[in-house]
C-alpha positions as CSV (number, residue, x, y, z in Angstrom):
1,X,-6.0,-4.4,-17.1
2,X,-5.7,-0.8,-16.8
3,X,-2.7,0.2,-14.9
4,X,0.1,-2.1,-13.9
5,X,1.4,-1.4,-10.3
6,X,1.2,-3.4,-7.0
7,X,-2.1,-4.4,-7.7
8,X,-2.6,-4.7,-11.5
9,X,0.2,-6.9,-12.0
10,X,-0.1,-9.2,-10.1
11,X,-4.0,-9.5,-11.2
12,X,-2.6,-9.6,-14.6
13,X,-0.1,-12.1,-14.3
14,X,-2.7,-14.3,-12.6
15,X,-5.0,-13.9,-15.5
16,X,-2.3,-14.6,-18.0
17,X,-1.5,-17.7,-16.2
18,X,-5.2,-18.7,-16.3
19,X,-5.6,-18.8,-19.7
20,X,-6.1,-15.4,-20.5
21,X,-4.9,-13.0,-23.0
22,X,-4.0,-10.2,-21.4
23,X,-2.9,-6.6,-22.0
24,X,-1.2,-4.9,-19.2
25,X,-2.1,-1.0,-19.8
26,X,-0.4,1.6,-18.3
27,X,0.5,5.1,-19.0
28,X,4.2,5.0,-17.4
29,X,6.0,4.5,-20.4
30,X,9.1,3.6,-18.4
31,X,7.5,1.0,-16.7
32,X,6.1,-0.9,-19.5
33,X,9.2,-0.7,-21.2
34,X,10.4,-2.8,-18.2
35,X,7.5,-4.9,-18.3
36,X,8.3,-5.6,-22.0
37,X,11.6,-6.8,-21.3
38,X,10.8,-9.0,-18.6
39,X,11.8,-6.9,-15.6
40,X,9.2,-7.1,-12.4
41,X,9.6,-4.2,-10.0
42,X,6.6,-5.8,-8.2
43,X,8.5,-8.2,-5.5
44,X,5.0,-10.7,-5.6
45,X,5.9,-11.2,-9.5
46,X,9.3,-12.3,-10.1
47,X,10.8,-11.7,-13.4
48,X,11.0,-15.5,-13.9
49,X,7.1,-16.0,-13.9
50,X,6.7,-12.8,-16.2
51,X,9.2,-13.7,-18.6
52,X,7.3,-17.0,-19.9
53,X,3.9,-15.0,-20.2
54,X,5.4,-12.7,-22.7
55,X,7.4,-15.4,-24.5
56,X,4.1,-17.3,-25.4
57,X,2.0,-14.1,-25.7
58,X,-0.4,-14.7,-23.0
59,X,0.9,-11.4,-21.6
60,X,1.5,-7.9,-23.4
61,X,2.6,-4.6,-21.5
62,X,1.3,-1.7,-23.8
63,X,1.0,2.3,-23.4
64,X,-1.0,2.4,-26.6
65,X,-4.3,2.8,-26.1
66,X,-5.2,1.1,-29.3
67,X,-4.3,-2.1,-27.1
68,X,-7.5,-1.7,-25.4
69,X,-9.4,-2.6,-28.6
70,X,-11.4,-5.6,-28.4
71,X,-11.4,-6.4,-24.5
72,X,-14.0,-9.1,-23.4
73,X,-13.2,-8.1,-19.3
74,X,-11.6,-5.3,-18.4
75,X,-10.1,-4.2,-15.0
76,X,-9.6,-1.0,-13.7
77,X,-6.7,-0.9,-10.8
78,X,-5.2,2.8,-11.2
79,X,-4.0,5.1,-8.0
80,X,-6.6,7.0,-5.9
81,X,-4.5,9.3,-4.4
82,X,-5.7,12.7,-2.0
83,X,-4.9,16.1,-3.1
84,X,-5.5,18.9,-0.5
85,X,-7.4,16.2,1.4
86,X,-10.5,15.4,-1.3
87,X,-10.1,12.0,-3.3
88,X,-8.7,12.3,-6.6
89,X,-10.7,9.9,-9.2
90,X,-8.9,11.8,-12.1
91,X,-7.2,8.5,-12.9
92,X,-10.4,6.3,-12.8
93,X,-12.0,9.3,-15.0
94,X,-9.3,8.8,-17.5
95,X,-9.1,4.8,-17.4
96,X,-13.3,4.3,-17.6
97,X,-12.9,7.2,-20.6
98,X,-9.9,5.4,-22.5
99,X,-12.4,1.8,-22.1
100,X,-14.8,3.4,-23.4
101,X,-14.2,3.6,-26.8
102,X,-13.4,0.2,-27.3
103,X,-16.5,-1.1,-25.1
104,X,-18.5,-3.7,-26.3
105,X,-21.6,-5.5,-26.2
106,X,-21.7,-8.3,-23.8
107,X,-18.3,-7.2,-21.9
108,X,-17.6,-6.8,-18.4
109,X,-15.7,-3.4,-16.7
110,X,-14.7,-3.7,-13.1
111,X,-13.3,-1.7,-10.9
112,X,-11.0,-2.6,-8.1
113,X,-9.4,1.2,-7.1
114,X,-10.0,1.9,-3.6
115,X,-12.8,4.7,-3.5
116,X,-15.7,5.9,-2.1
117,X,-18.9,4.2,-2.1
118,X,-21.2,4.9,-4.8
119,X,-18.1,5.4,-7.3
120,X,-18.8,2.5,-9.7
121,X,-22.5,3.7,-10.4
122,X,-22.1,7.6,-10.0
123,X,-18.6,8.1,-11.9
124,X,-17.9,5.1,-14.1
125,X,-21.0,3.5,-15.0
126,X,-22.0,7.2,-16.7
127,X,-18.5,8.1,-18.4
128,X,-18.6,4.4,-20.0
129,X,-22.2,4.8,-21.4
130,X,-21.8,8.4,-22.5
131,X,-18.3,7.2,-24.7
132,X,-20.2,3.7,-25.4
133,X,-24.0,5.1,-26.2
134,X,-24.0,1.5,-24.5
135,X,-26.4,0.8,-21.1
136,X,-24.2,-0.2,-18.0
137,X,-26.4,-3.5,-17.1
138,X,-27.9,-4.1,-20.3
139,X,-25.7,-3.6,-22.7
140,X,-22.6,-4.6,-20.5
141,X,-22.0,-6.0,-16.8
142,X,-20.1,-3.1,-14.7
143,X,-18.7,-4.5,-10.6
144,X,-16.6,-3.5,-8.3
145,X,-14.3,-5.7,-6.8
146,X,-11.9,-4.1,-3.8
147,X,-8.7,-5.1,-4.3
148,X,-6.8,-7.2,-1.2
149,X,-3.2,-7.4,-2.2
150,X,-0.8,-7.6,0.8
151,X,2.8,-6.7,-0.5
152,X,5.1,-9.9,0.5
153,X,2.5,-11.5,2.1
154,X,3.5,-15.5,0.7
155,X,0.4,-16.8,3.2
156,X,-2.5,-15.1,1.8
157,X,-1.9,-13.9,-1.4
158,X,-4.3,-12.6,-4.5
159,X,-5.1,-16.2,-5.5
160,X,-5.7,-17.6,-1.8
161,X,-7.1,-14.7,-0.4
162,X,-11.0,-14.4,-0.6
163,X,-12.4,-12.0,-3.1
164,X,-15.3,-9.6,-2.5
165,X,-17.2,-9.3,-5.6
166,X,-20.6,-7.0,-6.8
167,X,-22.2,-5.6,-9.6
168,X,-24.6,-3.3,-10.4
169,X,-27.3,-5.9,-11.1
170,X,-27.6,-9.5,-10.8
171,X,-26.5,-10.3,-14.3
172,X,-23.1,-8.1,-13.9
173,X,-22.7,-9.4,-10.3
174,X,-22.3,-13.1,-12.4
175,X,-20.4,-12.1,-15.0
176,X,-17.5,-10.7,-12.4
177,X,-18.3,-13.7,-10.0
178,X,-17.5,-16.0,-13.0
179,X,-14.7,-14.2,-13.9
180,X,-12.6,-14.3,-10.5
181,X,-14.1,-17.3,-9.9
182,X,-11.1,-18.7,-12.6
183,X,-8.6,-16.2,-10.8
184,X,-8.9,-17.0,-6.9
185,X,-9.9,-20.0,-4.4
186,X,-12.9,-18.2,-3.2
187,X,-14.9,-15.3,-3.8
188,X,-17.5,-13.6,-1.9
189,X,-20.5,-12.5,-3.5
190,X,-22.4,-9.0,-1.9
191,X,-25.3,-7.4,-2.9
192,X,-24.5,-4.1,-4.6
193,X,-21.3,-2.1,-5.3
194,X,-21.9,0.2,-2.8
195,X,-21.5,-2.6,0.1
196,X,-18.2,-3.9,-2.0
197,X,-16.8,-0.2,-1.7
198,X,-17.7,-0.1,1.8
199,X,-16.5,-3.5,2.6
200,X,-12.4,-2.0,1.4
201,X,-13.2,1.2,3.5
202,X,-14.2,-0.7,6.3
203,X,-11.2,-2.7,6.6
204,X,-8.6,-0.5,6.2
205,X,-10.4,1.8,8.6
206,X,-10.0,-1.0,10.9
207,X,-6.3,-1.4,10.7
208,X,-5.9,2.4,10.9
209,X,-8.0,2.7,14.1
210,X,-6.5,0.2,15.8
211,X,-2.5,1.6,14.6
212,X,-3.3,5.0,15.9
213,X,-4.6,3.3,19.4
214,X,-1.5,1.1,19.8
215,X,0.9,4.2,18.4
216,X,-0.6,6.7,20.8
217,X,-0.9,4.1,23.8
218,X,2.9,3.7,23.4
219,X,3.9,7.2,23.2
220,X,2.1,7.6,26.7
221,X,3.6,4.2,28.0
222,X,7.2,5.6,27.1
223,X,6.3,8.5,29.4
224,X,5.1,6.2,32.1
225,X,8.2,3.9,32.2
226,X,5.9,0.7,30.6
227,X,7.1,-1.5,27.9
228,X,4.6,-1.3,25.9
229,X,5.4,-4.5,23.7
230,X,5.9,-6.4,26.8
231,X,1.8,-5.3,27.2
232,X,0.9,-6.3,23.6
233,X,2.7,-9.7,24.0
234,X,0.8,-10.7,27.4
235,X,-2.9,-9.8,25.9
236,X,-2.3,-11.5,22.5
237,X,-2.3,-14.8,24.8
238,X,-6.2,-13.9,25.2
239,X,-7.8,-16.0,22.5
240,X,-11.3,-14.0,23.0
241,X,-11.4,-10.0,22.2
242,X,-8.5,-9.3,21.3
243,X,-6.5,-8.4,17.6
244,X,-2.7,-7.9,17.9
245,X,-1.6,-4.7,16.5
246,X,1.9,-3.1,17.1
247,X,3.2,0.6,16.8
248,X,5.6,1.6,14.0
249,X,7.0,5.0,13.2
250,X,3.5,5.9,11.1
251,X,1.4,4.3,8.4
252,X,2.3,4.0,4.9
253,X,1.1,2.4,1.3
254,X,-1.5,3.7,-0.5
255,X,-4.4,2.1,1.7
256,X,-4.1,3.6,5.1
257,X,-2.6,7.1,5.0
258,X,-6.0,7.2,1.9
259,X,-8.2,5.1,1.6
260,X,-10.0,6.5,5.6
261,X,-10.1,9.8,4.3
262,X,-12.3,8.9,1.5
263,X,-14.8,7.0,3.5
264,X,-14.2,10.5,6.1
265,X,-14.9,12.6,2.7
266,X,-18.1,11.0,1.5
267,X,-19.4,11.0,5.2
268,X,-19.1,14.7,5.5
269,X,-20.1,15.5,1.6
270,X,-23.5,13.3,1.9
271,X,-24.1,13.5,5.8
272,X,-22.7,16.4,6.6
273,X,-21.1,15.0,9.4
274,X,-17.3,14.0,10.8
275,X,-16.4,10.6,11.0
276,X,-14.5,11.2,14.1
277,X,-12.5,8.0,14.4
278,X,-10.8,8.9,11.3
279,X,-9.8,12.1,12.1
280,X,-8.4,11.2,15.0
281,X,-6.4,8.2,13.7
282,X,-5.4,10.5,11.1
283,X,-3.9,13.2,13.9
284,X,-2.3,10.3,15.7
285,X,-0.6,8.3,12.6
286,X,0.4,11.1,10.7
287,X,2.4,12.6,13.8
288,X,4.5,9.3,14.0
289,X,7.2,10.6,12.2
290,X,7.5,13.6,14.2
291,X,7.3,11.6,17.3
292,X,10.1,9.7,16.2
293,X,12.3,12.4,15.3
294,X,11.7,13.8,19.1
295,X,12.9,10.4,20.5
296,X,15.7,10.7,17.5
297,X,16.6,14.0,19.7
298,X,16.3,12.9,23.2
299,X,18.2,9.9,22.2
300,X,21.4,11.8,20.9
301,X,21.0,14.7,24.1
302,X,21.5,12.1,26.6
303,X,25.2,11.8,24.9
304,X,25.2,15.5,24.6
305,X,24.9,15.0,21.0
306,X,23.0,17.7,18.8
307,X,21.0,15.9,15.6
308,X,22.5,19.0,13.9
309,X,25.5,17.2,12.5
310,X,25.3,13.9,14.0
311,X,25.4,10.4,11.8
312,X,22.9,8.6,11.7
313,X,22.1,5.4,10.1
314,X,18.4,4.5,8.9
315,X,17.5,1.0,8.4
316,X,14.5,0.7,6.1
317,X,12.7,3.3,3.1
318,X,9.7,0.8,2.9
319,X,6.4,1.2,4.4
320,X,6.4,-2.5,4.9
321,X,9.1,-5.2,5.8
322,X,10.2,-7.2,2.8
323,X,9.0,-5.4,0.1
324,X,10.3,-2.3,-2.2
325,X,6.9,-0.4,-1.8
326,X,8.2,3.2,-0.3
327,X,4.9,5.3,-0.9
328,X,3.7,7.1,1.5
329,X,6.3,5.7,3.5
330,X,6.9,7.3,7.1
331,X,10.6,6.3,6.8
332,X,11.3,8.5,3.9
333,X,9.3,11.4,6.0
334,X,11.9,10.6,9.1
335,X,14.6,10.7,6.9
336,X,14.2,14.1,5.0
337,X,13.1,15.3,8.6
338,X,16.4,14.7,10.2
339,X,18.3,15.8,7.1
340,X,16.4,19.1,7.2
341,X,17.6,19.5,10.9
342,X,21.0,19.4,9.4
343,X,21.7,15.6,10.1
344,X,24.3,13.2,8.2
345,X,21.7,10.4,7.3
346,X,22.5,7.4,5.7
347,X,19.6,4.7,4.9
348,X,19.8,1.2,4.2
349,X,16.8,-0.2,2.2
350,X,17.6,-3.4,-0.3
351,X,14.6,-3.1,-1.6
352,X,13.8,0.3,-2.3
353,X,15.5,1.8,-5.8
354,X,16.9,4.7,-5.8
355,X,15.2,8.0,-6.0
356,X,13.1,7.7,-3.2
357,X,14.5,10.1,-0.8
358,X,15.7,13.7,-1.2
359,X,19.6,13.8,-2.1
360,X,20.7,15.0,1.0
361,X,20.2,11.0,2.6
362,X,22.4,8.7,1.1
363,X,22.2,5.4,0.7
364,X,24.6,2.7,2.0
365,X,24.3,-1.0,2.8
366,X,23.9,-2.3,6.4
367,X,27.5,-2.8,7.0
368,X,29.4,-3.9,10.5
369,X,31.4,-0.6,9.6
370,X,28.2,1.7,8.8
371,X,26.2,0.5,12.2
372,X,29.7,1.5,14.0
373,X,30.2,4.7,12.6
374,X,26.7,6.1,13.6
375,X,26.0,7.9,16.7
376,X,22.4,6.2,16.6
377,X,21.0,3.9,14.4
378,X,17.7,3.9,13.9
379,X,15.5,0.7,13.0
380,X,12.2,2.0,10.8
381,X,11.2,-1.1,8.5
382,X,12.2,-4.5,10.2
383,X,12.9,-6.5,6.4
384,X,14.1,-9.8,7.4
385,X,18.2,-9.0,5.6
386,X,19.0,-7.0,8.1
387,X,21.5,-8.9,11.0
388,X,20.2,-7.3,13.7
389,X,22.5,-9.2,16.2
390,X,25.1,-7.1,14.4
391,X,23.2,-4.0,14.7
392,X,23.0,-4.4,18.4
393,X,26.4,-5.6,19.2
394,X,28.3,-3.0,17.0
395,X,26.1,0.0,17.5
396,X,27.2,3.1,19.9
397,X,22.9,3.5,20.1
398,X,19.6,2.1,18.9
399,X,16.4,3.3,18.1
400,X,13.9,0.2,17.2
401,X,10.9,1.0,16.3
402,X,9.5,-2.2,15.1
403,X,11.1,-4.6,18.4
404,X,13.4,-6.3,16.1
405,X,16.9,-5.9,17.6
406,X,17.3,-6.9,21.0
407,X,20.5,-5.6,23.2
408,X,21.9,-3.3,25.7
409,X,22.0,0.1,23.3
410,X,18.7,-0.5,22.0
411,X,15.4,1.2,23.3
412,X,12.2,0.8,21.7
413,X,9.4,3.0,20.9
């Protein structure tokens, strides 16, 4: 397993549980040391599940490329960030180059990292071939299977979520499907790696666009004096033709802020056309933290207070409830912008580790004293750990972007 993050670690642990001898490779030596000591940083993989696998030798964490030697199946789950709006595939390139040195006839390589259609065939295949002298399809199997990890979801886990699988040819597809059939309850084969790559981007673009729709609707509804949350609740009673999405302070994680842009970039580069839905959704969702800061300003102004000098308590720094994942989190953006405006910003999040936000943001616990002392409490991530009755009862004022607190002094996005 190349990459031991929020995707790679759950897959590695599941493979070890299924009977494979697994090497979890990562270039982050501090992460590898933690994993080797039985300390998981991913909520979906408790440390108590990791330790027995380490003790039995079914799983080992390593930062040594030599540990890749002898693999039968390799799965690439490395980051694919954006750099100045363009896809950065350097991590995929490095992973493929490392694997090529140890690639043997009959082995299988699977890419799971989210990327644009064509990456498996046009980028990964040639790197593996150049570095090994082996031909994809003829000498080894090569495929793509998009990750569908949903951190914190206890119903749809890696095992229970259907897994899309693909290969560059029929033999590769058979090898990839045979591997994942041992890990998950159901596999969904598609005819090409490009279809599988597009499937992942379609899933996340669908969410991205619909979140942008309700985010923009929330802004307009607020100006019109309409409760958008009640409207969403009412629309959700329709048993067909409607899917519930709710507004929030923006989008975060690796998927929504990044993945649709891969598709937009590919369309622009290959066809010379703009993917207008993606560009519009990006514009709306990227500016939601600014809108939250604006609403904070308005809420304080009603009490003749300025942002500069006000004591603000932010609840939640993660991008998603009940997880510690703060990658691309809009809550972090809100925290840093309020601090830059001169506010005394305090943030409570029992899941997110230190070092994720500016030093100007003080980390605290959500206590009655902290809530009562704040000029405004802003709910940014709706962790179940927070006592929302306490927040509504003790706070002078609350701006709830997730619609969790209920009270006379609570206003919603």
